[in-house]
N, C-alpha and C positions, 0 to 999 in steps of 0.2 A: 781655207774655205773655198768651195767650188764656185766658179763664175761661168756665166753664159753671156756671149756677146752677140747682139743682133744689129744688122745693118740693113737699112731700107733706102730706096731711091738712089742706088749706086753709091752708097756710103755717105750721102748727104745727111741722113738721119741715122744715128747709131746710139746704142745704149747697152749697158752691161748690167746684168742681174746676178745677184749672189744668192746662195742658198739661205743665208741668214735673212736677207731682205724678203725673200719669198715666205719664210716662216713667220716673220713679223707681220707681213701683209695679211697672211692667213689668220693670224691672231687678231689683227685689227678688224678684219671682216667679221670674224666670229663675235667679237665684242659689240660691234655696231649692229650686227644682225640680231643679237640677243636683246639689245636695248630697243631695236625697232619693234620686235614682237611684244616686248613688255609695254611699250608706248601704246600699242594698239589694244592691249589688254587692260591697262590700268586707267582709271578715270572715275567720273562720278558713278558709273556703273561698271563693276568688275566683270570682265568677260574671261572665262577660262581660256588658257593658252591653246588648248586643243581645238576649241571652238573658233578661235581666231584663224588657225590654219585651215580648218574646214570651210570657214567663211571666205577666205582669200582664194581657195581652190575651187569654190563653187559647189561644194557638197551640201552646204546648208545655206539658208537665206534668213536666218533668225535675227542676225545682228547687222544686216546690210547697211542700214542708215547710220548706225553708230560707228561701225568699223570703216566702211567704204566712203561715206559722205563726210563725217565729222573728223575722224581721227587720221585716216590714211593720208589725205592731202596735207594735213598739218605736219605729220611726221616726215613725209617726203620733202616738204618745203623746208623744214628745219634742217634736214640733211643737206639740201642744196645750199642753203644760206650759210651753214657752218663750213661747208667745203669751200665756198666762194671766199668767205672772210679769211679762212686759213691760208688759201693760196695767195690772196691779195697781200697778206702780211708776209708770207714767205718771199714773194717777189721783192717787196720793199726792203726787207732785211738783207737780202743778198745784193740788191741794187745799191743801197747806200752804205753797206757794210757796217750796220749799226744794229745791235740786238734789241734796241728799244723802239725801233721803227715799226709802225703798223698804220693801217689806213685811218683809224680813228684818232691816232695821236698826232699825225702830221697834217691833218686837215682834209683829207679826201672824203672821209665819211661826213664831216661837217658840211662840205660843199654839196654833197649829195642830199643831205638832210635839208639844207637851205633850199635847194631846188625843189624838193618834194613839198616842203612847207609852203613855199610860195605858190606851188600848183594847187595845194589843198585850199589855201586861203582865197586865191584869185581865180582859180580855174574850175572849182567845184560848181556844177550846174551849168557851166559854159562848154567845157571840154570833157569828153569821156574820161573816167578814171583809169581806163586802159592805158592812157598816156603817162600815168604816174611814173612807171619805170624809166621812161625816156627823160622825164623832167629830172629825176634823181641822177641819172647817168650824165646828163648835160651839166647839172650842177657840180658833180664830181670832176668832170673834165675841165670846166671853167676854173675850179679851185686848183686843180693840178697845173693848168697852164699858167695861172697867176703865180703860183709858188715857183714854177720853173723859170718864169721871166724875171721875177725879183731875185731869184738865186743866181741868175746868170752874170758871170763876170769872167769873160774869156773862158767860158765853160761853167759847168755846175759841179761843185764838190759835194760829196755826201754829207758832211757835217753842216754845210751851209743850207742844204736842202732840208735837213731835219729841223734846224733851228728856225728857219723862216716858216716852215710848215707848221710848227707849233704856234708861232705868232699869228699866222693867218687863220689857223683853227680857232684861236681865241676870238678873233674878230668875227668870224662866221657864226660862232655860237652866240655872240652878243647880238648879231643881226637877227638870228632866229628868235631870240627872246624879244627883241624890239617889235618884230612883226606879229608875234603872238600876243603881246600886250595890246597892240592896236586892233586886233581882229575881234570878231564876235565870240561870245562865250562858248557856243556850241562848236564852232570851228576850232577854237583854242583847245577844248577838251579832246577833240578828235586828233589834233596834231600832237598834243602832249602824249597821248597813249601811243601814237605811232613812233614818236621820238624815243620813248623808253625802250622800244623794241618788243613787238608783240607779233605772234603768229596766229592770233585769234581770227577766225573767219576765213582761213585758208581754204582754197578749193583746187580742183584739178586743173582748172584753167590757169591759175597762178603757177602751178608746178610746171605745166607745159610751156608757158610763156617764159619763165625763168630759165628753163632748160635751153630754150632757143637762144636767149641772150648769151648764155655761157658758152655756146658753140663758137662765138666770135673770137675770143682770145685763145682758145685751146690750141689751134694750129700753130700759133706763134710760139707757145711754150714747147710744143713737140719738136719744132724745127730748129729754133734758136735758143732753147732753154739751156743747152750745155754752156753757152758763152757766159752765163751768169756765174758758173764755177770759176772762170778766169777773172771775172770782175772783182772777186774777193781778193785777188792778189794785188790790186791797185791799178790805177789808170795807165801808168807807164808800161807795165807788163802787158796789159790788155792791148794797148796801141801797138806794141812791138810784135804782137801775135796777129796783127791785121784786123783788129776789132775797132770799129768806129764807135768810140766810147759814148760820145754825146748822143749819137743816133740810137745806140742801144739803150741808153738811159731813158730817153724819151719814149721809145717803143714799149719798153716794159713798164714804164710808169703809166702809160695809157692802158695796158693790159690790167694792171692793178686797179686802175680806176673803174674799168668795166666790171671786174669781179666785185669790188667793194660797192660800187654804185648800184649794181643789180641787187645785191643782198640788201642794201638799205632801202631800195624801192619796194621790195616785197615783205620786208620784216622790220623796217625802221632802224633805229640807232642801236643795234646790238653791239656792244663795245667789248674790247679786250680779247675777242676770239682770235683776231689776226695777230695779236701779240703772243698769246699762249700756245696756240697750236703748232707753229713752226719750232718753238723751243722744245716742246715735248717730242715732236717728230725727230729732231736732231739727236735727242738722247736715245732714240730707238734705232735709227738707221744711219747715223753719220751725217755728212755735209754735202754729199752729191745732190745737186739740184733736181735732176730727173728722178732719182730715187725718192727724194723728199716730197715731190708733188703729190702722188697718190696717198702717201702716209699722212701728210699734213691735212689733206682733204678729209680723210677718215677721222682723224683726231678732231678737226674742227666740227665735223658733222656730229661726232659723239658729244662734244661740249654743248652744242646748241640743243640737240635732242634731249640731253639730260636736264639742261636748264628749263626747257619747255615742259618736260614731264613733271619736274618738281613744281613748277609754277602753276600748272593746271590741276594737280592732284593733291598736294599737301595743304592747300588753303581753301578747299571747297566750302561754300559755293563760289568763292572768288576765283577769278582767272587772272593771276598776276602776270605782268609782262615778263617774258624770258630774259630781257635785257637787265632786269634788276639783279638776277642771280649771276649772270656772266660778269657784271660789274662788281658784285660782291666778292667773286673769286679773283677777277682780273686786277682790281686795284691793289690788293696785297701782293699779287704776283709781280706787278710793275714795280712796287717798292722794293721787293726782293731783288729784282734785276738791277735797279739803281744801286742798291747796297753792294751787290756782287761786282758791279763794274765801276765802283767809286774811285778806284786808283788807276783806271785806264785813261 
């Protein structure tokens, strides 16, 4: 199989691409692009696919409100949310060397959700809702730091991080329920819809804001992402190759928090995408982290876009939260992984 090697910044950043990887990327782009067009076409009002293209290219102005105001921001946000959750899960699974790791399972998403729920309950009417993403990210960071501190014992081992993360996640979910029970009915209803994971009411401001947040961790992945391939070989080998294991673990844990917290801020508690997307991507392109990142992002985007399309089109006039369908697929997938890894 033919390969191409690229080196940037005097060799500090280098990566290798194969013909197989390029073909799979092209296939993923075509699949996601097809679903993107279908998502703009399908809804309470069917719009012919040709008219969708004409509307987007400015040749007609017949469906501008439906396509450009209602559906386009929602579809774009679904793509960003799915990509973020997929990459967050990929980072965690490589970092802790556990195929069952994902932001929603080890507590990062729960921390982000608690931060957002507290903001919705106590900050609505006092502080602008534009700060909701910041509240979610701060909640995710606090949860990650708490998990990291409790897991520390002359360093942090992957299995300890996962087990303590699961316990902290349970506590955080109980705290969310506690605050919801104490809050007013209107606030509780709003928070419950958000927690289920919904893209309802998305606009282009949300898409732009989320895009800007995602620019923060991307340079870290591009520059130091290769070291996560070495991390899968174990701490001793990583240390022998000059990698500061604990610093690396904390750095990439914070990257995963930003990805997962940003997704939770704009779309609520959409679960299991961070678990499923990396596994599907590995089946397609192997285990190289740099090659996995874009494929995982596209797979995650596809999952959330498909879930949102089903949620808003098959149960009209109801608009079901997309998180219901990702959980319906993800829970059996999680059980399958548990069964598959039962002897490890």
